[in-house]
N, C-alpha and C positions, 0 to 999 in steps of 0.2 A: 570572363565572369568569375572564375575561381579566384583570381588575384583580387578582384574588387570585393568579393565576398570575404576573403581572408582579411583584407584590410578593415572591412566593416566589423567583423567579429572581434578582431584584435582591438579595435576602438572601444567596443563594448567591454572587453576584458580590462583594458587600461582604466576605463572609468569605474568599473566595478572594484578594482584593486584600491583606487583612491577612496571610494565610498566605504569599503570595508574597514579601512583604517579609522574612519570617523565612527562607524557603527560599533566597532570593538570597544570604544570608551564612552559610548552614549549611555546615559542613565536609564534605569528601568522606567522612570517616570516619563521621560521623553518618548521612549519606545512605545509605552502603553498608550500615551496620548495619540501617537501616530496610528496605532492599530485601531483605536476607536474612531478616529477620523476616516480611516480606510473602510471600516464597516459602514459608516454613514454614506460615504461616497459610493460604495457599491450599491446600496439601496436607492440612492438618488439616480443611479444609472440603469435601473432595472429595464426601463423601456429600450434604451440603446442596446443593452446586452441581449435582450430577447430578440430584438430585430436582427442582430448579428448572428445569434444562434439559429434563427430561422433560415438564414442563408446557408449555414453549414449543414443543417438537416436536409434542406432541399438538395444540396449537392451530394450529400451522403446517400440519400434515397436514389438519386439518379445514377450514382456510381455503384449501386448494389451492395451497400453495407448491410450486414445482418441486423436483425432486430436487436440482438444483444449489443452490438456496437452502436446502433442508433440510440439505445437506452442510455449507454454510457455518455453519449454526446449530448443528449437532450437536457435542456435547462427549462425551468419554469419558475414562477414566482416563489413557490414553496422551497425549491432547491436553492434559490438565491437568498431567501430568508435564512435558510440553514447555514449557508456559507457565511453570511454576516454574523449569525449567532456564534459560529465557530471562531470567527475573528475576535469577538468580544470575550469568548471563553479564554482564548490565548492571552488576551490582555489581562485577564484576572489571575492567571497562573504566576507562580513565583518565577522571578528572573533566573534563567539557568546559568547566567554568566557571573563570575566572581564568587561562586560558592567555595567555601573552604572544605576541601575533600579530606585533607589529612594534615596534621601538624605534629612536629616532634623537634626535640632539641638534642644535639649530639654532645658528647662529653667535652668537646672543645669549645662549646658555647655557641656554635652555629645553630641558628633557628631555621628550620625548613618548613615551608608551607606548600601544599599542592592545591592549586586552585583551578576552577573551570574557566575556560576562555573560549571565545568564538573560534570557529575553524578558519574563517576568512571569506573567500569567494567560493560559492558552490554553484556548479552547473547542474541543471536538472533537465533531462530529456525525457519527454513523456508523449503518450499517444491518447487520442480520443477524448478523455474526460477533462473538460474545461475547468471543473472545480479544482483540479490539481494546480492550476495557475494561482488560485487564491490560497489554497492550503500551503503550497510550497513557499510562496512569497511571504506569507504571514509568519510561518514558523522560522524561516531563515532570518527575517528581520528581528523577531523577538529574541533569537539567539545571537544577535549582533553580527549576522553574516549578510554580505551582499549576494544577490542571486542573479544568474543569467538563465532564463527559461527558454527552452525550445520545444514547443508543442507540435503535435502532428498536423499535417496539412488539412485533415478533415475537420479540425476545430479552429482554424486560423482566425476567422472573423470573431468567434466567441472569445478566444484568448486575447486578441488585441483589445477588445472592448473591456474585458475584465482587468487586464493589466493597466489600461489607461485610467480606469476608476481607482485602482489601488495606488497608482503613482500620484494621482491628484490628491488623494487623502494623505499620503505620507508627506507630500510637499507642504501641506498646510501646517504640519508640525515642524517644519524646518529641516527634514532629513534630506540628504543628497538625492538628486533625481536618479542617479545610477544605483541606488540601493536595490531597486527592482527593475530589471530590464528583460525585455522579450525579444528574441530573435524574430524579426518581422518578415522573414521569407520562409518558404516551404522547401527550398532546394535541399535535397538530401545530403549534398556536399557539406552543408553546415554541421552535420553530426560529426563527420570526420575532422573538420577543422576544430571544432570544440574539443574533441578528444586529444588533439595535439597541443592545446593551449595550456600546458602545464606551467608556463610562465605566469599565467593569470589565475587559473583555477586550482584550488587546493584539493578538491575532490569533485567527482561527478556521479550523479545518481540517475540511472536509467529506469524509467517506470513505464512498462508496456509489455509487448509480446516478447516471446523468447528470442526471436530474430533480432529485435532491437537491442536487447540486453547483451546477447552474444557479440553483436557488432561493436557495441561500446566497450565491452570487456576486452575485445581483441585489439582495439586501436588505441585505447586510452593510455596516456603517459602519466596520469595521476591516479591516486586510489579511486576505486569504483565500489560503491555500495549497491549491491544488486537486489532486485525484487523479482525473483524468478517465479515460475508457474505456481499456481495455487491448486495442486492436485490433492484436495483435502478428502479425508476418509472419515466415515462414522462407523465404528464397530459396535454391533449390538451383541452383548455378551449373553451367555446362557442364564445369568442371574438378573437380566434386565427387566425392568417394568416395561412391558411391551407397548402399553398405551403412551408412556413417556417417550419411548424410542420412536414411535410413529410420529409424534408431534415434532420431535427434534429433527428427524430426517426430512420431513416435509418442509420445516422451516429452513433447514440448512441448504436444501436443494432449491426450493421454490420461491422463497421470499424475495430474492433478487439473484437470479441465476447467472447473470453476466458479470459477477464480481469475483475477485480472487479468493475470498473466504467462503464461497459457496461450496457445498459438498459435491464431489464428483464420483466418489466411490462409496458403496454401502457393503460392509462385510457383516455376515450373519453367522453366529455360532450354529453349528449343525443341530444342536439339541433344541433350538427354538425357531429354526429357519421356517419350517412349514407353518407353525402357528403364527409367526409374524407376517409371513407372506399373505396369509388369508385376509388380514386386515390392511397391512401396509401397502400391498400392491394396488389395491383399490384406491387408497388415499392418494397415492402418487399418480395413478392414471387419471384420477379426477382432476388433478392439476395439469394434465397434459404432458406428464413426464414420459419420455421414451426410456424404456428399461433395456439395457444391454447386459444380458445375464449369462453366467457360466452355465454349463450343461446341468449341473446339479440343481441350480436355482430354477432353470426352465422346467425341470422335472417336477418341482414342487408347486409351481404356480397352477392354480385350478384351471382345468381345461376350458371351462366356459369363458374365463377371462382371456385366455390366449386366443380363443376363437373370435371373441368380440373386439380384440385389440391387436390384430395382426400387424398393424402399422406401428404400434408402440412397444411391443414385446419382441425382442430380437436376441439372437445368440451373440455373445460378446466375442471379440477378438482379443488376443493378448495385448495389443496396442491400446484398446479401450481403457485398460486399467492404468495406463501411463499418459492419459490425455486430459488436458484441462478443456472441457467442453464449452464452458461459459454459455450454456444454453440449458434448456429443459431436457437434459440427457443424463442418465445415471448408470454407471457400471455397477453390477451387483454380483457378489460372489459368496459362496458358502465356505466357511473355514471350520477346521476341526477343533481349534483351541485358541486361547489367548496368544500363545507363542506364534502360531501360524498367522494370526492377524497382525501382530507386531512385525513379523518378518515380511509380510506382504507390504505393509506401509513403508518399511525401510527400503525395500527394493523397488517399489513402484511409485511411491509418493514423491513430493517435492520439498518436504521438511517445512511446510508452511503452517497448516492448522489441522489437527486430527483430534477425534473425540471418541470416547468410550461411553456406552450407556450400560450401567450395571448397578445392582444393589449391593454388590460384594466389595467392601472397602479395600480388602487386600488385593483383589484383582485390579481394581481401579488404580491403586498406588503403583502396582507393577507396570501398568500401562503408562501412567504419568512419568515414571522414572525411565522407562526403556524406550519410549518413542522419542526419537531425537529430532523433534520439530520445534520451530520457534514458539508456537503456542500449542498446548495440549490440554484438552478439556475432559472433565468427568461430568456426565449428565447435563450437558449444555451444548447449544448449537455452535458450530464453527463460525457462524455469522458475527460473533462478538469480537473477532479479531479486527479491531478498528481502534484508532487512537481515541475517538470520542467515547467509545464504550469502555475503554480502559481508564477513562478519566484524564487523558492527556490533552484533550482538545483535538483540533484537527491534526492531520499527520501528513508526512511526506509519502509514506507507503509502508509496506510490510517487508522488512528485510529478511531474506533467508540466508544471509551470511552468518558467520560466527564471530568474526573479528569486528570490533568497534560497535556495531549496532546489530540487533536481532529482534525480530518481531515488529510491532508498530513503532515507526520512527517518528518521534516527536521532539520536544525541545532538548532534552538531555542528550539525545543522540546526535544533535547538531552542534555539539560543543566538543572541544578537546580539553586539554589541561596543560598547565606548565608549573614549574617549580620556582618559588621565590625563596632565596636564601639570604638571611640577614646576619651580618657578622659585626665584630668589633675589632677588626684588624688581624684576624686569623690568617696564617699562611700555612702551606703544606710543606 
């Protein structure tokens, strides 16, 4: 089986390499025409995609997937309409390939240009969320890259249906069939084989749980762009508007708790902790949030609330402050200062998305400059860490790396660059 699978994946890689050479020099007009056709094909295939998704949801329920994981897996007409809208948005964006990044002329007359170019062939390994199939394929194609997608077994039927619709749309515009390819098997050995395909893949992007990302990073022979945990914190400063703070933390935790930009930790300045908790605890409990509190926080929560919600108010462990819950669970801690909040975030967080709520501009600026995360917010929810919310269209994921790509990975992050030098006979 391993030899057959290796041969199968190497065939995908060879075809992708050939497609990438064509895509690298395909005009923006042709790529955009293909994207619009892909959006239409997706909408025309809604019935087939939802039928396939129903099979995945049935299997996921039977296999005991959590509600958060089922939510990530679930598709409906609204989500598919949003996927199609994301494709159209990508078509409307400026082409990221061929941009003149820098130009200069040396004393010897050599003219140098630095221009953006496609990366080539990108492998994307992801779990659960079938919308990634569309987002990844669309962004890679727009940036002139061929893509090999390997989704999780829990979404195999959905991914096949979405990929088929996108491939059909791209083919209408005359693009090579291998521009978008999906690994059609769920064998975990496929991940290891892809990681060893440096002959074909220029980079690989894992999007999923920490275990998947660590496996890919350990085995990959090509550059890896990582999307690690989203252990996001909201710090409520002593100068915060507490009504605003309450709205922000409820949104950041509850609007969609199963995603990487949802808040997992709430830090409260000691001077306002008691006042905030009087209102904030009830707002969170009303949403069904389980609060895992340090001892000081537990001592400040009104006794009648603790008595009425023994199932939702618990003492936190140290590990709770290093956990991406992806559920209606929030770790809460009282801190004595801004510096303590920053230190906590740096030592317990994942450098993804963190926020401060304060009316003090100097305090906010210190937080913005000193918190070393991909996205840092002042008086706004962490839920805005999203390619669409940044105006980038759909995204590959949120990179927590520092080299090449950081934060929402959209079109520019899927390009590299090269130098063009024009001379008139110069020799060295």
